[in-house]
N, C-alpha and C positions, 0 to 999 in steps of 0.2 A: 475496505479494511476494518476490521474491528479491533481496537488497541485497549490493552487492560491497563489503567494506571495504577499501580498500588501505592499510595501515598496520603499520609496522615494529616498533613498541612492543609486545610481548607484553601487558602488563599493561593500556595502553590499550585495544586490541584486544579483550581478553578482557571487560573491562568492558563495552563497548559491545555486543559480541556478546550478552551475558547481558541487558543491557537490552532490546534490540531483539527477542530471543526470548521475553521476557515481554510485550512489546508485540503480539506474534504475528506476528513477521516472520521469515522465513528469511534465513540470512546465510552468507556464503562470505567467508574471509579471504585477501588475498595481502600477504606482507611485502616484496615488491618490485616494480618496474615490470615485469619480463618476466613473474613469476607472474601478475600482472594482466590482462594481454593475453592469456595463454592462459585464463583463467577468464571472462573476459567473453564471454558468449553470448547468445543471442537471448532466454534468460528471464531476464535480467540487466534489473531495472526501475530501478535506482538503484546509482551510484557514490558511496562517500564516499571521499574522496581525500585523503591527507596528502601535503604537498609535500616533507618531508624524508625521501626514498626513499634507499636505500643503492646503487643502480644507476643511477639516473636522476632528473633534477630533475622535479618533480611537475608543472611547468608544462607541460614537455615531454610527459610521458605524457598529460596532459590533452589536448594537441594530437592525439596519436595516437589515444585513444579517440574523441574527437569525428570524427576521420577515418573510424572504422570505423562509429560507430554514433551516433543520436540520443538514447541513453540519457541521462536526466537526470544530472547531475554535480554533487554539492556538494563543493567543497573544504572540509578540516577542518583547520586548520593553526595553528601557533604563530605563525606571521608575521602580523603585525596592521598593516605598513605598507599605506598607501592604494595606494603602486605595486605591490605584490604583488597586492592586490584587482583592482586594473585588469588586470594581465597575467592572472589567473586567469580573468577574466570575457572577456577578449578573447581567449583560448586556447579558450574553448568552455564554461566552467563555467557552470551554472544559478544558483549562491548560493555565498556564501562565508562559511563561520562559523569565529571566532577561539576557539583553546584558550586557558583553560578557558571550556568551555560549559555551560549548562544542558541536560541530556540532552532534557528536555521541548520544550525550543524546538529543538533537532535534530530532534527527532520532527516538529515543527509545520513546519519546513523541509521535510524529506522529503516530507512529505503535500503541501504546497504545490508544490513542484515534479512531483509525480506528477499531480496536477489540471490542471497547464499542460500537461503533456505528453499527456495522455489525449486520443486523437483524438475530435472529434464525430461520434457515431453518426448515418449516414444514416437516415431515417425507417424504411426497410426492416428496418434492423438493430435499432431500437428497441423491438422486440417479442420477448419470450421465451417460447418454447412449451414446456411439460413434459407429460409423461404422454399421449403420442400425440396434443396439441394440444388436449386436453381443459382444460388450463388455460393462458390467457394472460396475461403480463404487460405491460402497456403503458408504458414509461418517458416517454412523451411526454404523454399523458392523464393518467397516475399512476392506472391502473386495473388491478385483477386480475379477470378474468373467468374463470370457471369454468362449463364447460358451456354456454357463450354467454351468462351471465348475470354482470354485475358484481356483486362483493362490495362492502360498503361498510367500508373501512378508514379510520382515522384517519391523520392526516399522519405522525405518528411511526410508526404500524404499516406504512404504505406504505414509509417511508423504509428500514425493516428489510428488507423485501421486495426494495425496489431495490438495496440494498448486496449481498444474496445474490445478484441476478439479475447483477451486474457479473461474480461469480465463478463461473459455471455449474461444477457438479460438485465446488467445492471447498469444504472445511469453513473456515467463516471463523470465526477466534477471537473468544470473546466481547468481549474488550478491543477488538479492530477496530471491532465491529459499536457498542460505546457512543463510541468514537471519532469515527466518521463521523457517527453517528445525533444524539447528544448533545453532540459537540464537546467532550470531557471524558474525562479518563483517571480520574477518581474510580470505584474499585470500587464504591462504595455505589449504583451504577446496574445493578448486576448483578441486583438482584431486580427493577427497573423493566423490564429486558431481558426476564427471564422472564415477567412478568405480560403484555408486549406479544405475546411470542410465543405464549402461551398464547391469547390473545384472538384472534389471526390463525389460529389452528388451531382455535378454536370457531367462527368465521365461515366457514371453509372446508368446514366439514361433514365429510362422508365422506372428502373428498379429503385426502391426506397432503401437504400444501404445504410443510412445513417440517420438516427432519428433525434431531433432536439427536445429534452426535458426541460420544461420552461423552470427557471430558477435553480437549476442544478448543472447541467451540461449535455452529455451526449450519450446515445447507446446503439448498438446494432440493431437494426430492424429484423424482426422475425427471431 
């Protein structure tokens, strides 16, 4: 996921970028409205928008972004008046967070707006095929089929495969897998993740279903 941070305070932006990087997200930063519009692209999945920008009012920028894109926008600002929240939401923002905030709450809000914006897959796109069609992941029936035979996975094991299937060809950080499968940021689940991945690999037999990307996490093979 690529997050565009629109924030003119260098210290605040640097701290937020560092936290999101540790949580497995790629970020770019714009210090003003003009730069934000230049950096907004098809690969931008979330915009974190401060309202106190040097060249434009953040509410106006929110309207401009919404006029160009359906990307989720989370306003992050020190303005705590109800009228400002109403203005922001009416300008097209999906959520409104008041500074100072807890970074874990902000992360949860980012994940919530991206879930809501994620399009529902038509049934024809709910199957992921790997390795020349020998492996099929059916996200509707929650089955992994290898050489036309389903393998028995536990709920958590399939959840891991399903998260990886949503990012084909991409190395998914361990932190993101833990968040999406166990709904927690507790790093103590790292060992549980490794145990579940090992079980999936054993059940897949000779097929290389999940690859380890050293220093990052895992991705689907093929």
